[in-house]
C-alpha positions as CSV (number, residue, x, y, z in Angstrom):
1,M,-49.2,4.6,6.0
2,A,-46.3,5.4,8.2
3,A,-46.6,9.2,7.6
4,V,-50.2,9.3,8.8
5,R,-50.4,9.3,12.6
6,P,-53.3,10.5,14.7
7,D,-51.3,13.5,15.8
8,S,-49.9,14.4,12.3
9,G,-53.0,16.1,10.9
10,G,-53.1,19.7,9.8
11,C,-54.3,22.4,12.1
12,R,-58.1,22.5,12.4
13,I,-59.4,25.9,11.5
14,G,-63.0,26.0,12.6
15,S,-63.3,29.7,13.3
16,A,-61.8,33.1,12.6
17,A,-60.0,33.0,16.0
18,D,-58.5,29.6,15.0
19,F,-57.2,31.1,11.8
20,D,-55.9,34.3,13.5
21,S,-53.9,32.2,16.0
22,W,-52.6,29.8,13.3
23,I,-51.5,32.6,10.8
24,A,-49.9,34.6,13.6
25,E,-47.5,31.7,14.2
26,R,-46.3,31.6,10.6
27,S,-43.0,33.2,9.7
28,A,-42.5,35.7,7.0
29,A,-40.8,33.1,4.9
30,E,-43.7,30.6,5.3
31,L,-46.2,33.3,4.2
32,T,-44.4,33.6,0.8
33,E,-45.4,30.1,-0.2
34,P,-48.7,28.3,-0.4
35,F,-49.9,26.0,2.3
36,T,-51.4,22.5,2.1
37,F,-55.1,22.5,2.8
38,V,-57.8,19.9,3.1
39,V,-61.5,20.1,4.0
40,G,-62.6,17.1,6.0
41,T,-66.0,15.4,5.7
42,D,-67.0,17.5,8.7
43,G,-66.6,20.6,6.4
44,V,-63.8,22.0,8.5
45,L,-60.6,23.5,6.9
46,R,-57.3,22.1,8.0
47,L,-53.9,23.8,7.1
48,A,-50.3,22.5,7.2
49,P,-47.0,23.7,5.8
50,R,-46.7,23.4,2.0
51,R,-44.4,20.4,1.9
52,S,-46.9,18.4,4.0
53,E,-48.7,15.5,2.4
54,H,-52.4,16.1,2.0
55,V,-53.2,12.7,3.3
56,A,-51.2,13.4,6.4
57,C,-52.8,16.8,6.8
58,A,-56.2,15.0,6.8
59,G,-55.0,12.4,9.3
60,G,-55.6,9.7,6.7
61,D,-59.3,10.5,6.4
62,V,-61.5,11.0,3.4
63,V,-61.8,14.7,2.3
64,L,-64.3,16.9,0.5
65,S,-61.5,19.1,-1.0
66,A,-57.7,19.4,-1.0
67,G,-55.0,21.5,-2.6
68,E,-52.7,24.4,-2.0
69,I,-53.7,27.8,-0.7
70,S,-51.9,31.1,-0.1
71,F,-53.1,34.2,1.9
72,M,-52.5,37.9,1.6
73,R,-53.2,40.7,4.0
74,E,-56.0,43.0,2.6
75,A,-56.5,46.2,4.6
76,D,-57.3,44.9,8.1
77,R,-58.0,41.2,7.2
78,W,-56.7,38.1,5.6
79,A,-57.9,36.9,2.2
80,V,-57.1,34.0,-0.1
81,D,-54.6,35.1,-2.7
82,E,-54.4,31.8,-4.7
83,V,-56.0,28.4,-4.2
84,S,-55.9,25.2,-6.3
85,N,-57.0,21.6,-6.1
86,Q,-53.5,20.5,-6.7
87,S,-53.2,17.3,-4.5
88,T,-51.7,14.2,-6.0
89,G,-52.7,12.4,-2.7
90,Y,-56.4,12.9,-3.3
91,C,-56.7,14.1,-6.9
92,P,-59.9,16.1,-6.1
93,D,-62.2,17.1,-8.9
94,V,-62.6,20.8,-9.7
95,T,-66.1,20.5,-8.3
96,S,-64.6,20.2,-4.8
97,W,-64.4,24.0,-4.9
98,S,-67.8,24.3,-3.2
99,A,-66.6,22.5,-0.1
100,A,-63.4,24.7,0.0
101,A,-65.5,27.8,-0.4
102,R,-67.9,26.8,2.4
103,A,-65.0,26.1,4.8
104,L,-63.4,29.5,4.0
105,D,-66.8,31.3,4.4
106,D,-67.3,29.5,7.8
107,V,-64.0,31.0,8.9
108,G,-64.7,34.4,7.4
109,I,-61.8,34.5,5.0
110,E,-62.3,36.5,1.8
111,R,-61.9,34.2,-1.2
112,P,-62.1,34.1,-5.0
113,S,-65.2,32.7,-6.7
114,S,-63.4,29.5,-7.8
115,F,-60.0,27.8,-7.7
116,T,-57.5,30.2,-9.2
117,H,-55.7,27.3,-10.7
118,E,-57.7,24.1,-11.6
119,V,-56.0,20.8,-12.0
120,V,-57.9,18.1,-13.9
121,F,-57.2,14.6,-12.6
122,R,-58.3,11.3,-14.3
123,R,-57.6,7.6,-13.6
124,C,-56.8,5.5,-16.7
125,L,-59.3,2.7,-17.1
126,D,-56.7,0.5,-18.7
127,C,-53.6,0.9,-16.7
128,Q,-55.2,2.4,-13.6
129,E,-52.6,5.2,-13.3
130,H,-53.6,8.7,-12.2
131,N,-53.0,11.4,-14.7
132,I,-53.1,15.2,-14.8
133,V,-54.9,16.3,-17.9
134,R,-53.2,19.2,-19.7
135,E,-54.7,21.4,-22.4
136,D,-57.8,19.1,-22.7
137,D,-55.6,16.2,-23.9
138,F,-57.5,13.3,-22.4
139,I,-54.7,10.7,-23.2
140,C,-53.0,8.6,-20.6
141,V,-49.3,9.6,-20.4
142,F,-48.5,6.0,-19.2
143,C,-50.2,3.8,-21.7
144,G,-51.5,6.1,-24.4
145,N,-55.2,5.1,-24.0
146,D,-58.1,7.6,-23.8
147,L,-59.0,9.0,-20.4
148,P,-62.6,9.5,-19.3
149,E,-64.1,12.9,-19.8
150,T,-65.6,12.8,-16.3
151,W,-63.7,12.6,-13.0
152,N,-63.1,9.0,-11.9
153,V,-60.3,9.0,-9.4
154,D,-62.2,7.4,-6.5
155,P,-61.1,3.9,-6.0
156,I,-63.2,1.1,-7.5
157,V,-65.3,-0.5,-4.8
């Protein structure tokens, strides 16, 4: 992948001080949009500008969670305003919330109790295309076949 270079990953946010430094560098315009996030297999949050690819944010590595996240200032601290698992690079299951929650807790950022917007991803067993399931309609938009009820986006090994 040309877009994934060792130096192209998102900013590693392993502590409150890391987050405070990172957020202080954001412009007012940047703060009006969500950011790209991933949680690596090390459990650490990584953040990048919204239009960054999740796979690039993760440096091409496997992740525990991925999506978009926005922050708001609440009294004297930062909190998560909205967070989703919307990542077409990784297509994470909604159950990846637990990894995102732990990473945010480790940094000390207030957060909701779950994704504020959940995206349901499935891979079609017939044509192998990735789908976003809308309104519980588990039908492949590419070939019309039924999609599995359980998450299955991991590649077949």
